[in-house]
VEXNUTOR-249216 format. One record per residue (C-alpha): residue in three letters; x, z, y. Coordinates in steps of 0.1 Angstrom, whole numbers, plus 5000, padded with zeros to 4 digits. Last residue first. Example, Ala and Ser with C-alpha at 12.3 -4.5 7.8 and 13.67 -1.06 7.14 Angstrom:
BEGIN
ser513750714989/ala512350784955/
REM end
This chain:
BEGIN
unk499648184859/unk500447954894/unk496747874892/unk496047514898/unk495547444929/unk492447304953/unk493347254992/unk491247365025/unk492147275055/unk492547485086/unk491547365125/unk488147575120/unk489747845110/unk487048165113/unk484047925115/unk485347685083/unk485548065066/unk482348095072/unk480947755062/unk482247815030/unk480948105022/unk483848395001/unk482448474965/unk485348294949/unk487948474971/unk490048254990/unk493648224988/unk494948215020/unk498148035032/unk499847995065/unk496648135085/unk495248015122/unk495047645117/unk496947565082/unk495747615052/unk493147745034/unk493347784997/unk490447734964/unk492347814932/unk491747674893/unk492447844867/unk489148064866/unk487147734869/unk487847684837/unk490947404823/unk490147284788/unk489346964800/unk492846934819/unk495146714795/unk492346464787/unk491146414819/unk495146304827/unk495046094796/unk491545974808/unk492745924846/unk495945724837/unk493545464810/unk491245384843/unk487645284824/unk486245564836/unk487145564871/unk483845354886/unk482045784881/unk484046004885/unk484846214849/unk483346424829/unk485446724822/unk487446754854/unk484546714878/unk482846964861/unk485647164864/unk485047034907/unk481947164909/unk482447494895/unk485747494918/unk483247424948/unk480147704936/unk482947944934/unk484247894973/unk480247974978/unk477447734994/unk474847925004/unk475147895046/unk475747465036/unk478847245036/unk477646985013/unk481446954990/unk482946614988/unk486246684968/unk489446444989/unk490746174963/unk494446184952/unk493046314916/unk495346564889/unk496546724914/unk497246844948/unk493446814957/unk492446804989/unk488946915003/unk486746775022/unk483346965038/unk480446785050/unk477346895069/unk480546925100/unk480147165123/unk480347095161/unk482847195181/unk483047625188/unk482547665225/unk480848015223/unk482448175193/unk485448195216/unk483648365242/unk484448705233/unk487748645224/unk488248465251/unk487348795277/unk490149025260/unk492848725267/unk491848705301/unk492249075305/unk495449105285/unk497148805308/unk495749015341/unk497249315329/unk500549145318/unk500548995353/unk502948685353/unk502048355330/unk503648215301/unk500948215274/unk499447905274/unk502447755263/unk502347955232/unk499047875218/unk500247785186/unk501748155188/unk498548295196/unk496848165167/unk498448285138/unk498648615154/unk494748605164/unk494948525125/unk497048785114/unk494349065132/unk491848895111/unk494048965081/unk494249285096/unk490449365106/unk489849265071/unk491949495048/unk494649345029/unk493749484992/unk495749684968/unk494849984975/unk491249904967/unk492449824931/unk494750134929/unk491750374935/unk492350584900/unk496250534899/unk497150624939/unk494250884940/unk495751104908/unk499551014922/unk498451174960/unk496851474940/unk500151584921/unk502051614950/unk499051794969/unk498352004934/unk502552094937/unk501852184975/unk498652424969/unk501152584942/unk504552674955/unk502352734992/unk503053124987/unk506853115007/unk507252735016/unk509052474989/unk512252334986/unk511952084958/unk514552114927/unk516251684933/unk515751514907/unk516851224922/unk514051204948/unk511351474941/unk508351294954/unk507751014925/unk509451184893/unk507851544908/unk504351354906/unk504551134872/unk503751494848/unk501251604874/unk499651264873/unk499351204842/unk498251514830/unk495151464859/unk494351154841/unk493451254815/unk496851244788/unk495551354755/unk496751024737/unk493850944715/unk490751044734/unk492850934773/unk493550524762/unk492050444794/unk494650684812/unk497550554796/unk496550184812/unk495850394847/unk499650504846/unk501050114834/unk499049944864/unk500150254884/unk504250144873/unk503049824879/unk502549834916/unk504850094923/unk506749834917/unk505049544934/unk505149774965/unk509249904963/unk510549544962/unk507649454991/unk508949715013/unk505749945019/unk503649955048/unk500749835030/unk501250125008/unk501250285037/unk498050185056/unk496150225019/unk497750585016/unk495750675048/unk492350505046/unk492450685005/unk493051005025/unk490050925051/unk487350855024/unk488851185005/unk487951395039/unk490251725042/unk493451545055/unk496151815041/unk496651605011/unk498051265024/unk500751535040/unk503651425010/unk502951055014/unk504451105049/unk506751305041/unk507651005014/unk507750735044/unk511050725055/unk513150785025/unk510750495003/unk507950544979/unk510450464951/unk513150684968/unk516450534980/unk519150564951/unk517050474927/unk517650774905/unk514350894906/unk512450564889/unk515150464866/unk514650874848/unk511450844848/unk511050574825/unk514250644804/unk512350954794/unk508950724787/unk511150544765/unk512550834748/unk509650954738/unk508250614729/unk511650614707/unk514050294705/unk515850094682/unk513549814677/unk514249774717/unk517549644706/unk519749554739/unk522049214730/unk520449054759/unk523848994780/unk521649144806/unk520549444789/unk523549514768/unk526149764784/unk523849914810/unk521449904788/unk523750084762/unk524450374790/unk521050424797/unk520350424754/unk523150684751/unk521950894779/unk518050894762/unk519350974722/unk521451304739/unk518651374755/unk516051344730/unk512151264740/unk510351474761/unk506551514758/unk504251474790/unk505451084792/unk503251054757/unk501451364748/unk499751204723/unk500750854709/unk498350584717/unk499350444746/unk503350434734/unk503950134709/unk503349834727/unk502849924761/unk505550194759/unk508249894754/unk506449714781/unk506849964802/unk510149984800/unk511249554798/unk509249574829/unk511749854845/unk514749604833/unk513649264845/unk512749434882/unk509449344892/unk509048984916/unk510248754888/unk509748414897/unk513848344897/unk514248454861/unk517648544849/unk519648434881/unk516448614898/unk517248894876/unk520148994895/unk518349014930/unk516349214923/unk518449444910/unk519849394944/unk516449434957/unk515449744936/unk518550004949/unk520550074918/unk520950414905/unk519750284867/unk520649934863/unk524049774873/unk526350094873/unk529250164902/unk526950264921/unk526850194962/unk526950484975/unk524150604994/unk522550675032/unk520050885039/unk516950655052/unk515750955082/unk512651065081/unk508851045089/unk506451255092/unk503051215108/unk501151475123/unk497551465118/unk495451535146/unk492951275133/unk492751035158/unk496751065164/unk497250975127/unk494550675129/unk496750585155/unk499650575138/unk498450395106/unk496850125127/unk500450075143/unk502150085106/unk499649835093/unk500249585121/unk503949605112/unk503749605076/unk500949255080/unk503249035094/unk505248935070/unk502348905047/unk501248595069/unk504348475057/unk504748575026/unk501448365016/unk497948575013/unk496348624985/unk498548834963/unk498249104984/unk494449064976/unk491548945004/unk488149004999/unk485048785008/unk484948585037/unk481248645041/unk481148995044/unk481949215000/unk481649555006/unk484749754993/unk483549944969/unk484050334964/unk483650524936/unk483350894935/unk485251064915/unk483251284887/unk484951294855/unk488351404870/unk486651694896/unk484951704929/unk484051994945/unk483351764977/unk485051735007/unk483551425026/unk483251085015/unk480251035037/unk482051055068/unk482251395090/unk479451415125/unk480851485160/unk479251165168/unk482351125191/unk484151235163/unk483150905136/unk483550685161/unk487050775166/unk487350775129/unk485950475123/unk488050305151/unk491050415128/unk489850285101/unk490149975113/unk486449745115/unk485449525085/unk487449735058/unk484349965050/unk484250145021/unk480750195009/unk479850464981/unk479050454941/unk477850764931/unk480150954911/unk479651284931/unk477151204959/unk474851574944/unk478251744952/unk478051644986/unk477651985008/unk480252124980/unk482452235003/unk480852145038/unk482251825053/unk485551875073/unk485351785114/unk486351455124/unk490051595142/unk489851675180/unk491951395196/unk495951425206/unk496551405242/unk496851025264/unk493250975262/unk490850825241/unk488250545246/unk486550435217/unk486750065209/unk483349965202/unk482649835167/unk481949485148/unk479949405117/unk479049135099/unk481948885113/unk483948885083/unk487548955104/unk485549195125/unk485449125160/unk486449365179/unk484749485214/unk486949625237/unk486949925257/unk488249885288/unk491649925293/unk494450055322/unk497249895328/unk499049765298/unk502949735304/unk503449905332/unk501250215334/unk503350265299/unk506250295325/unk509250065309/unk512150235296/unk514650415320/unk518550335309/unk519450675300/unk519551035315/unk518951285286/unk515951365301/unk514651075314/unk514950885279/unk513151175263/unk510051105289/unk510450735281/unk510150785245/unk506850965244/unk505150735267/unk506150495245/unk504550675214/unk501850815234/unk501250395248/unk501350235211/unk498950515198/unk496750425223/unk496250085222/unk495450095184/unk492950345192/unk491649995217/unk492449765191/unk495349525193/unk495149245186/unk496949085223/unk499349335221/unk501049105189/unk500748795209/unk502248935241/unk505049075219/unk505548715208/unk505348585237/unk508848825255/unk508149095271/unk510549225297/unk513049435292/unk513249835307/unk514949975281/unk512749955251/unk509249775255/unk511049475239/unk511249665206/unk507849625198/unk507649435168/unk505949765149/unk509349825133/unk510949875169/unk508950025185/unk508550315153/unk512750325154/unk512450405197/unk509350695186/unk512150815158/unk514150815183/unk512950965213/unk512951315199/unk514951395167/unk514851245137/unk513351435108/unk516051495081/unk514851405045/unk518051215037/unk521151375057/unk523351485024/unk523151755003/unk521651854975/unk524551884949/unk524852314968/unk521752384948/unk522852184915/unk521951954893/unk522351914859/unk520051564858/unk518451644824/unk517552044831/unk516552024867/unk514451694855/unk513051954821/unk512452244848/unk510251984866/unk508351834849/unk507652184827/unk506452274867/unk504251954868/unk502751984835/unk501552364840/unk500052284867/unk496352324853/unk494452634875/unk493352324898/unk492052084871/unk490552374856/unk489052404885/unk488052134895/unk489951884922/unk487051854957/unk488252204968/unk492052114971/unk493452384996/unk490152624982/unk492252964974/unk492053045014/unk489852815028/unk491052505050/unk492952445076/unk490952255100/unk493351955112/unk494951975143/unk492752075179/unk495152095207/unk498051905196/unk500651925218/unk502751595218/unk505551555199/unk503851315175/unk506651175155/unk507851475135/unk511351645157/unk509952025160/unk507251975135/unk504152175134/unk503552415113/unk501852335073/unk505252225056/unk504751955039/unk507651755057/unk509451645022/unk512851815035/unk510052165036/unk510352084992/unk513952204991/unk514852584980/unk511452744965/unk512452524930/unk514952784927/unk512553064927/unk509852864909/unk511752764881/unk513353144875/unk509853234872/unk508852954845/unk511953134826/unk514152834813/unk513252674781/unk516452554761/unk515852204750/unk513652054718/unk514851974686/unk515451604679/unk512351354672/unk512151144644/unk512750814653/unk509550584654/unk510650184648/unk509449994672/unk508749614659/unk507249444687/unk509549444713/unk511049124712/unk507549024719/unk508149134756/unk506148964779/unk507348984811/unk505049174836/unk503549004865/unk503849044902/unk500648844920/unk501348534932/unk501748464973/
REM end
């Protein structure tokens, strides 16, 4: 699956700046704060326990509260005190969208009732067969067989809550947890890269004690240092081990500011790193359910209440661009450009701003003309798909208002109505590395249209921050301006618990700051999830073996087979045969040694194209092909593993071929030209 790419915007080269209209009258800041004290709690940001949250079990040891005045102690004091950009943006949203408090009704943001959330969770994770006492089919068995110990505990907890609610409501009895899983022992789970393994923690059905937070400022000397971000083992297993050892992780809370955010690097194992675009659509569709199970398990270990709202109903918009769902926009866009993965209007807005707005002082913060913005929106609705809209009329400040208006007017939030509360509670996690882990899993859970659109937006915001010396927009400035547009869906004023306004506003800005700064890390697929996808595919190829009696016996056998899998490998070949889609038909033969990397194969093939192989020098067809492909570089050629326990996987150039073979001995390797 190719990475979403922005459409080139040649037609926007002649953007002509226009004078700004006089600014709109300001609403007193105190009045803004009073009006904003109504709806923020709908995001699930209240500090008290929820009556209808996902985790209904009593939490004996919730996340440790932060000291007063230190709710976000890793922010610098200047950033923590400077929230003017946030409140000015809220003020402008209220003016522009002309929303009244009574207009913000509807059921969006409501938390589901007890049992309802668990039922939806089991459906979303592909475990709906556990509901209603139904038997498990092979798909459910395959998924259950891939889970780690903490993930099993999370499934058991959801099923137990659902069963209790069903008994109270006198419905058809759900399956008992003990009938499904029996008694599990700790299972040693091998990672995708094979470099590290971790024993599953034995967790009781009660909520876990959260890992202790680091002492404020205790890791100050680590600010700016590179730290490892381990993706080989499940995040919930890492948190459980830290909990058992009663020590914080190295990425703990510290007084980090915008210039001293730690640099996290993903240690490359023998199989390299997998980006979201490296997996085929078939394999990528398996990731969200696995990520949701892992996210729930991690939140259970951390003692964090994972809130999930109901998706609100929306009325079909009469417009064609603004207020239209992302998937509907993409459906219309595919008639124009079948390969697009980001709505064309969003691409056009971002390209317009990149052409002329990146160096403009106060870009995103300085508003455009309200009258011009409304007129431009109407022109876009009428002329965009007809190709009659002229971008050289658009001032960059008007374009930034249109961009934010497009995001706010989506019928469902860009971060989704269901998981917007989960994004909002990320700042409640004391440890920065664990915040990143939760955000990483949330990104993987997002629907593909939302994830691709968010990626395009974050890439643009990073470009804005990179031009800070010219536009005076720091990472924190950009975050405070964009947070209301992402967290205040359709411009509705937030509801803030009394005395929590500043803390929760900072939290929303902090989430945006983390996503912009660490976006490269967030758009990867953790190696432990890739390993689970491999196990799912491997189990699918052995379905006849799954028709056995007793799920408990079957699960035990599966886990024993895992440990023995490495002992029965066939003899490793000394030469790897790699299929080439073009321009030669014969396989490329590469020595398969412990030091052979994918990059070596790419370089060898590039040299082969440049010089021609012996015995083919007189071939007219071969010479013409070589002449056509002579300027090709190894960066334009990609090596995929296809078949076996993966559908299609673009390999990291730093991956070692011998280890790829051992991870997938029945797969094939194919060289292809880069689609971009």
